[in-house]
C-alpha positions, 0 to 999 in steps of 0.5 A, spaced: 623 907 192 624 911 199 627 917 195 625 923 198 622 928 194 621 936 193 617 940 189 621 947 188 616 952 185 617 960 183 610 960 184 607 963 191 606 958 197 598 959 197 598 957 190 602 951 191 599 949 197 592 949 193 595 944 188 598 940 193 592 939 197 588 937 191 594 932 189 593 929 196 586 929 195 586 925 189 592 921 190 590 920 198 597 921 199 602 927 198 607 925 193 612 930 196 616 930 202 618 938 202 615 943 198 619 950 197 615 956 194 617 962 191 615 966 197 618 961 202 625 963 200 629 970 200 631 969 193 626 965 188 628 962 181 633 963 178 637 964 184 639 957 187 636 958 194 630 954 193 634 948 191 639 949 196 633 950 201 629 944 199 636 939 199 637 942 206 629 940 208 630 933 205 637 932 209 641 931 203 646 935 199 644 939 193 649 934 189 645 928 191 639 931 188 636 930 181 632 936 179 627 935 173 625 942 170 622 945 164 624 952 164 630 956 164 630 960 171 628 953 174 634 950 170 639 955 172 636 955 179 637 947 180 644 947 176 647 953 180 645 950 187 649 944 185 644 939 183 644 934 177 639 937 172 634 934 167 630 939 163 624 937 159 622 943 154 615 946 155 614 953 153 621 956 153 627 953 150 632 950 155 637 946 150 642 952 150 643 951 158 648 946 158 644 941 161 641 934 159 635 935 155 629 929 154 623 931 150 618 927 155 618 923 161 614 918 158 617 911 159 623 914 163 625 911 170 629 914 176 635 910 174 634 913 166 634 920 168 640 919 173 644 916 168 642 922 163 643 927 168 650 924 169 652 924 162 651 931 161 657 933 167 
């Protein structure tokens, strides 16, 4: 669809780069245009800086971004950066954070996720 994408993680860059390298090897392309790891920024999640930096690197405003998150720190980081957020619960509860929540990404489309995020505004 030509939509720029970013992986924003609180994990260390060396770990995220190893995962990205494996993904690129298996998929024959890297599915992310930008990767921002926890030690790529001064303040990691839950601070908004990682998402602000990802948006900057993509050349867009945070409010033009849709973040898909699975943790309270990630939801807080993306939300406070100004991104639209859809939370997918994994280990920790995210329902209390005032953002859109879906139980799974199975069957979801980018359009349906944007619609879900907008409904929570």
